[in-house]
N, C-alpha and C positions, 0 to 999 in steps of 0.2 A: 481693425488691424491697420497699422501704419503701412502705407504703400512703399515699395522699394523704388527709390529714385536713382537712376543711373546716369552717369556722364559718358560721353562717347568713348573715352579711353579706359573706362572701367567695364570690361566686357562682362556680359550677363552670365554666360554659362561657364562654370568652373569645374563641374563634375558631371559627366555624362554616363549614365548607367550602361553597363556592358551590352545589355540586350537591345539598346537602341543605337549603338554605335555603327558607323560605317568604317570600312577598313582604310582609314586615312586619318592623319592628325587634323585638329581644328585649324583651318587657315586663319592667318592673322590679317590678311588683306581682303578688301572688297573688289569685285563682287563675289569672289570665290567663297568667302566666309558665309554669305547668305545662301548661296547654292548648297553648301554643306548642310545648313540648318533646314533647308527645304527637304533634303533627304531624311534628316532626323525626324522632322514632323510627319513625313509620310510613313516612316517606319513605326512611329509611336501610334499614329491613328490606326494603321492596319492591325496592330497587336492589341489595342485597348478599346477603341471607341466605335468601331464600325458596327458591331453587333449584327453582322450579316447584311448590312446596307451601306450605301455610300453616303457620307456626310454632305450636308448642304450648307451653302453660305448665301448671304445677301449683303450687298453694300448699298447703303442709302446715302445719296449724294446731295448736298446742299451747295448752292453758290454757283461760281463762274465756270467757264469752259475749261479752265486749268484744273479745277477740282474734278470735272468730268473725266479729263484725261488721266489724272492721278488715280481715280477709281478704276479705270480700265487697266492700268498697270497693276494695281493691287489684286484685281480679279485674276489676272494672269498668274500671279504668284500663288494665290489660293488654289487655282486649278492644277498647278504643278504639284502642290502638296497632296491633292487628291479630293478636294471638295468639288461639288457641282453647284451651279447657280440655281437659286430658288427664290420664292417670295419671302418677304420679311416674316410672314406669319408661320412659314413652315421650316425656316432655316435653323440649323444647329449653331451657326455662328452669324451674328449680325454686326457689321462694322458701319459706324456713322462717320462719313467724311464731311466735316463740318465747315461752315462759313461763318464769319463773324463781322461781315460788312455792316449789318444792321442788328440792332439789339434784339429785334423779334426773332432773329435766327437762333439766338441762344434759347429763347423760350420754347421754340419748336423742338429743339433737342431735348430739353428737360421734359417736355410733354411726352415725347417718344419713350424716354427712359422710365418715366412714371408708369406708362402702360406695360412696360416689359418686366417690371418688378415682380408681379405675381407669377409670371412665367418662369423667371429665374428661380424663384423660391420653390416652385413645383418641380423644376428640373435642374439640378445643380450642374449637369453636364452642358447645358445651354450656355453659350459664351457671348459676351458683348464687348466690342472694341470701339474705341473712339480715336479719331485722328483729325488732321486738318487745322485750319487757321485758328479756330476757336480754342484749340488746346494750347496755343502759344500764350494765352493769357493766364498769368498766375492765379488770378481770382477765380477763374473757371476751374482750374485744376484743384484748387482748394475746395471749391463747392462740390465737385465730383467726389472728392475724397471723403467729405463729411456727409453729404446728402445722398450719394448714390454709391455706397460701398460695394454693391453687387456688380459694378463694372469690372471686367476682368483685366483689360489692358488698355493703355492710353499712350499715344505717341503724337509727335508734332509734325510740322511742315519740313523740318530739316533732316529727318531720319525715316522717311517713308520706306526706304529700301530695307530697313531692319525688321520689318514685319515677321519674317520667318524666325528670327532669333527670339523676339519677344513672345511669339506664339508658342514656341517650344518651351521657353522658360515658364510660361503660364501652365502649359500642359504638365510639365514634369514636376514643378515645384508647388503647384496648386495654390499659388498666391497671386494677388494682382500685381501687374507690372506697369510701371509708369516710367517713360523715358521722354522727356521734353528738353530739347537743347535751346539755350538762349540765342544761339547763332550757329550758322553752318560750320562744321568742322571738316567735312569732306563731302565730295559730290559723287554720287553713284547713280547712274541711270538704271532704271529697272527695265529689263528687256522682256519681250514676250507678252505684251499687253493683250488682254482679251477684249477686242474691239467690238463695238456695237455693229459696225458695218465693216465687212472684210475688205471693202474697196476704198475706204477713206479713213484717215487717222489724223490726230493732232500730234505735233512735235514741239516740245518746249525748246525755245531758243535762248531763253534767259529766265532768271528768277528774281523776285524782289522788286522794289520800287524806291526811287529817290525823290519823289515829287512832294510828299508830305502835304497833300491837300488837307485843309483843316477839318474836314468832316470824315476823313478816311483812316481806318485802322490798319490797312494793308501793309504799309512800310514797317509797322511795329511787329507784325506777325509773320510776314514773308521775308523780312530782312532787306538789306540794301541790294541794289542791282548787281547781279552777277551774270555775265553772258557766257554761254557755252561756246567752245571753240568751233569755228566753221567746219573743221575736219570731222569733229564728233557729230555735228548736226547732219552734215551731208552723208556720212556713213549710215546713220540711223535711217535717213530717207531712202537711200539705195536699198537697204535691207527690207524696208517696208514695200518698196516697189517690186522687189523680187518676190514678196509674199502676196502680191496681187493688189496693192494699194495704187490708185490712180489719182486721188485727190488728197492733198496735204493742207492742213491748217497750221501755220506757224504761230506759236503761242507765246505771249509775254504780257506782263502788266502794262508795258509800254514798249512795243516792238521798235518804235522809232529811235529809241535810245540804245538799241542793241550795239554792243561793242564798248560800252562804258568801261567795263572791266571784263577780261576773259578769265574763265576758270580753267586751270590746267591741273588735273588731279586735285590735290588739296591746296594748290597755290592760286592766288589771284595775281594776274599780271597786268601791266598797264595797257590801256586802250591803244589800238592801232588806228591812227588818225585817217589812214587811207582805206579802212575797211569797216563799214557800218551796215545798217540794214539793207540799203539799196544793193550793195555789192553781194550780200548774202542772198538776197532775193534772185539776183541774176544767176548766181551759182546753182541755186536750187532748181531754177527753170531749165538749166542745161542737162539735168538728169534724164536720160532716156527712159521712156515708159510713163513718165509723169504727165498727166493731162491738165490738171488744174492745181493752182496754188492759191490759198487764201491766207489771211493773217488777221490777228486780233490781239491786243487792241492798240489803236493809235492815239497818242496824245496830240492835240492840236498845236501845242507850243513848239514842237520840233518835227512836224511832218515836212520834209524838205522838198525843194524843187526837183532834186535828183531822184527822189522816190517816185514822185508823180511821173517823171520822164520814163523811169523803168517800167512802171505799170502801163503807161500809154503805148510803148512799142512792143511789149511782150505779151503775146496772145495767151500764154499759159496763166497769167495773173488774172484772177477773177475781178470783174468790174463791180466790186463791192468794197466800200470802206466804212468801217464803224468808227465814228469820230465824235466821241462824247463832248457835248457842249456844256452840260450841267445847268447853265443859266445864260440868258441873253443880256443880263445886266452887267456892265463893266464894273460897277460898284461891288456887286456880289461876287463876281469872278475874282476880284482882288481880295475880298474877305475869305474866299475859298482857297486862295493861294494857287490859282490856276495858271498864272503867268501869260495870259493873253486877254485881249479886250473883245467886246462885241464886234467892233469894226475889224479887228485882225482876224477873227474867226470867219466873218462873212467874206473878207478878201481871200482867205484860204479856200473857201468853198467855191468862189468865182474862178480861182486859178485851177482847181480840180476839174470843174465842169467845162472849162475851155479845152483842157487836154483830154477829158474823158466825158463827152457829152451825155452818154447813156448810163453813167455810173449810178449805182444804187448807194445812196448815203443814208446811213442809219446813225442813231445817236442816243444818248442818255440825257434826261432832263429831270431835275428835281424841283419841287416847290416846297415852300415853307422853311427855307434856310433862314437862320436868325438875321433879323434886320430887313427882311424882304418887304417891299411896299407894292402898292398897286402899279406904280410906274415900272417897277422891276419886272412884274408879270407882263406888262405891256411890251417891254423890251424883249422878253423871251418869246412872246407870241410873234413879234415882228421877225425875229430870227427864224422861227419855224416857217413862216410864210416865205421869207426870202430864200432860205436855204433849200426848201422843198424836200424835206426828208421823206424817204420811202417808208420809214418806220422809226418811231421814237419810243424808247422804253422810259415811260414817265413814272415817277414815284414820289412819294411824300418824304421829305427829309426826316430822318430818325436820328436823334442824338446818340452818338456812340461814345460810351464811357472810355476815357483815355485820350480823346481827341480834343484839340482846342475849341472846336465849335460847340462841344457839349457844355462848355462852361459859359457860353454866351446866352443872352436872354432869349427864351424860346417863344414862338408865336402861338396864339390860341388855336386849338385843334380845329374848331369849326370854320374859322377863317381860312385856314390852310386847305381844308377839304373843298371849300367853295372855289378857291383859286385853282386847285388841282383839276376840278371838273371843267372849269373854263378853259384851261390849257389843253386838257385831253380832247375836248370837242374840236379845237382847232387842229390839233395833231392828227386826229382821225380824218378830218375833212381834207387836209393837205395830202396825207398819205394815200387816201382813196384816189385823189386826182392824179397823183404822181405815178402810182403803181399801174394805172390803166393805160399808160403810154405805149405798152407793147401789144395791146389788143389787136388781133388780126395778123400778128406776125408769127413767123416760125422761129423758135429758139431751141438751141440745144439744151437738153435736160439730162442730168444724171439721175437715173431712176434709183430711188433709195429703198422703197418698201411698199408692201400692200397698204392700201388706204384702210384705216381702222373703221371709218364710218360708211364708206360707199362700197358696196359689193362690186367685185370685178374691176375696181379702180386701183391704180397705182399712184404713188406720190414721188415727186422728184423736185430738183431745184435747178434753176437757170444759173448762169455764172453770176448774175446780179443777186443771187441768194433769194430769189422769189419762188415760192412754192407753187407747184402745178399739179393738179389732180386730173387724171385722164384714164379712160378704159385701157386695159392691157393685161397681158399675161405675165405671170411671175417670172418667167424666163428672162424678162427684160431687166430685172433688178441687177444693178451694178453696171449697166451699160449706158452709153451716151447716145441719145436718140433725138431726132428732130421732132418737135411737138408744135402744132398750131395752137396758139393761145386764143381760144375762141371767145371767152367771156371773162372779164375781170370782175372779181368779187371783192375788190378793195385791197385785201392783203394777200390774195392768192388768185390763181386762174383755174378755170376749167378748160382743159385742152383736148386735143385729138392727135394721136401719134401719126407720124408721116409714113409713107410707103416703105421707106428703108429703115423702119424702126428697129429691126434686129441687128443692124450693123454696129460694130464697135469702132469708135474713133481710134 
């Protein structure tokens, strides 16, 4: 069956059966429109599908922290409709929130779908949904259409908020629904996320990316940079704090370029030259009841002196900066279109460390980029040693169809693996040394959860984003407590809670 493909202004629902209606007309504006369809979905499910039990959902998330946050918002929507969370194996509805940064992420999704095909055949009421970055690629949508016709609905990165309408259309019309927009037409924040932790949350401050690194597909699937207005962001955070959140993660593909363009409802307005990320960070820290503020991710090319200054004097901003270097070779950085050199990156690190001596610096590094030589790896290793990263996420370059780098001559796989291991050995050595600097000190830890491996232990994080495992009672979860970092294990500590462990900051 040919999928129905809809554009934003061609609304999906045209005829709502009387038995599922609520006593009001269909709103034309968001977010009221989707709230209306939440009610319709709930009514439909109660009358048709429950069969004496509550329906279950699972969202499988691939990719970055922004995808994790998007999934939390989609979970909130599904729970308003009446679903409860369950495992992928037992769920009545499974949604895959996809990532397309690397080619193998696509293959992982296809593998999941192949495994679900027999289940779908055996139970026609079982539903499968797809969303996220991967769905913005026309070739992927075409493949899903032809090779996986049992997928029930599919939507992209620019219309996450329309899940209720798509779901109701699928339930009512019993045909697959596909809505992928080539660019954003309107911006609607989804309220009421179902957070993993009740005491901390992410908040999107911007969407999209303007950097066009030659290896990266993100600008093509997330669109150009659009910043949310400060008023909207601050209001979201105030509401989260009122709901018990004490730690906020400000999210964007490149938070340092916040303010490039501001989104106001469906309009894009010009940048305010006087208001950028440092000013937003200051305003966020003024919100009463907020204890910690984090942010991710920073591009080295535009991390300003002003931002370093704001972090240095404001105790609410966590001493952790994720600063992807990708390579230590100026030649490769130019080929990657990163807009900085090895020397500029190290100078920035020196500037950060002078202002923030105990800052935790983490990074991303790839090996195997086209044209890479042994000298380039030497340069990267030199940067690792000089920068002293607390942690580095190292990975092998994977050609991404649709990016300039994919058309370049690729390196032999075995050569790349050898270089990767050489780099990884140095990364682990340096990180082990760097992370041990707090041994014997007492640090404030936000207690996050029970430890999954150690009985009667809890797990939390310092402001430097370092994991700490220590004995303790579950009543401490969500609190900030002093913990003695007794023993460094390289990437985490074994600690001991202080005498005032039950106090809340």
